[in-house]
N, C-alpha and C positions, 0 to 999 in steps of 0.2 A: 647052072648058068655061069658064064665066065665073063671077064672083062675084055675079052678079045685077045689077051696076051697069055691066056692059060690060067690066070689066077681066078679063084671063085669070085663071083659077084653077087650082088643083092638080087633076089628074085621076089618081086612083089606079089606073086601068086601063091606063095607058101610061107609058112612060119618056120623060122630057123632059130634054134636055141642059141642064146648068147654064149660066147666062149667064156670060160672061167676067168682067164687073165689075158693081158695083152699078148703074152707069148703064145697063146692058143688061137689068137685072132687070125682068120683066113680072109675075111671080107673087110677091106679098108673102110674105116669110118664107123664100123659097127661097134657099139658100146660093149663092154665086157660086164660080166656079173660083178666083178670086184669094183669096177667104176660105178655101177649103179648103186651098190650097197654103200660105197663111200659117199656118193652124192646125197642119198637119203640121210645118212648120219651127219654129214657136214652141214647140209642146208637146213634140216629140220630136227636134228638130234634123235632121229629114230634109229635104234641100234640094229646092226646087221642081223642079229639073231631073230629079229622080228620076221624075217623072210625065210627062215629055215623051212625046208619042205616045199618051197616054191621054186619053180623054174621060170626063167625069163626068156621071152621069145620076141623076135622082130619080124614084122610083116610090113613090107613097104620100107621106105627110108625113114628110120627113126621112130616108128610107131611100135612101142614096146608093150607087151602083154605079160601078165603074171598068171601062173597056173599052179594051183596047189596040188602038185604031183609031178610025175615024170612021164615023158613020152619019148619015143624015138624021134630023131630030127633028120630030115624036115617033116613037117605036117602040112598036107594040102587040105585045109579046112577053112571055113568061114571065120571061125573064132577059136581061140585056145585060152580059156580063162577069162580075164578081165583086162580092159585097157588100163595102162599103168603109168606110162611116162612117154613124153615126146623128147627125142634126142635128135642129133644131126641138125641142130640149130644153135645159134649163139648161146641162148640160155635154155637149159633143159626145163621142161614144164611138166609137173605132175598132173595126172588127170583128176577130174572131180571124183570119179569112181574110187580111185586109189586114196585120195584125201579123205573121203567119207569112210573108207574102211580102216585106214591106219593113222589118220591125222590126229586122233585122240592121244596118240603116243608121242606126238611132237613136243619138243621143249624149246625149239628155236624157230624164229620167223613165223610166229603165230600171232595174229592180230585179233584181239578180243573185242567184238563189236557190241555196242549198246543195243537195246531192243529196236530202236528206230533205225540205227545203222544196219543192223542185221536184216531187218525187213526189206530195206532198200537194196542191200547187196543180194539177197536171195531172189529178188524180183529182177535182177540183172542191171541195176542202176549203178553208175559210177558216182563217187562222192569225194569231196574234199575232206581230207583227214590230216591236217598239218601236224597234229600232236604225235603221230607215230614217230618214234625215234630209233627204230630198228633199220635193218637192211632194206634196200630197194630191191625190186625184183618180185618173183613169185612168192606169195605168202599163203598160209593156211588161215582162212577167215573162220572164226568160231563165234558162237553166241551161247549165252547161259540158258540151260534147260534143266530145270529141277536141281539147281545148285552145281551142275557140271558144265564145263565148256565142251560144246559139241561142234564138230566141223560142219560148216555149211558148204564150203567149196574153196576154189582157188581164186585168189585175187592178184592182180599185178599192181604193185605200188611204185609209182614214179611221180616225182615233182609234187609231193604233198597230195596226191590223188590216189585213191584206191579204185582200180578198175575191176569191175566184176567180170570175170571170164567164165561164169557159170553158164554152161550150155543151155539153150532154150528149153530142152527137154527136162532139165533139172530145176529150172526156175520155178519158184513157188511162193505162195503167200505164207509167211510164218504166223502162227497164232500169237495173239497178244496175251502175255501171261501176267 
């Protein structure tokens, strides 16, 4: 697919591997592997080595997928790996799936919720949390489970409020411990 002027364009019917760097970018606006790795490290402190052996793919505008392996590009499939990150918007947003897989490695922008807060968050409820003194924006919400902080999902923190953006299919009742 092209943009009408001969340059390649985004084709929402297929998966295209992200280019390694901006110098390799052919589709305007497409994130690069280097940008994605830098974003995870800067936003959440998750080191780039975490994603060694994974390839990143875009299907649609800004819907990124992570795949533990390599495939030729493009791929005309329904899915390649797992949903991973939303780009091509003002603030990039990690998916709940990605946060549940790699969020335990995060050292930045992690909000540890009390049992009551965690229960409300996991059920999809927004809540006032003025005591958070970290960055605004997307955070990894965690709760204590057997002495370890375990990711619940992604929250959006704005104006002293933590908004649960846990998709309905992931919302759950947490057991009281």
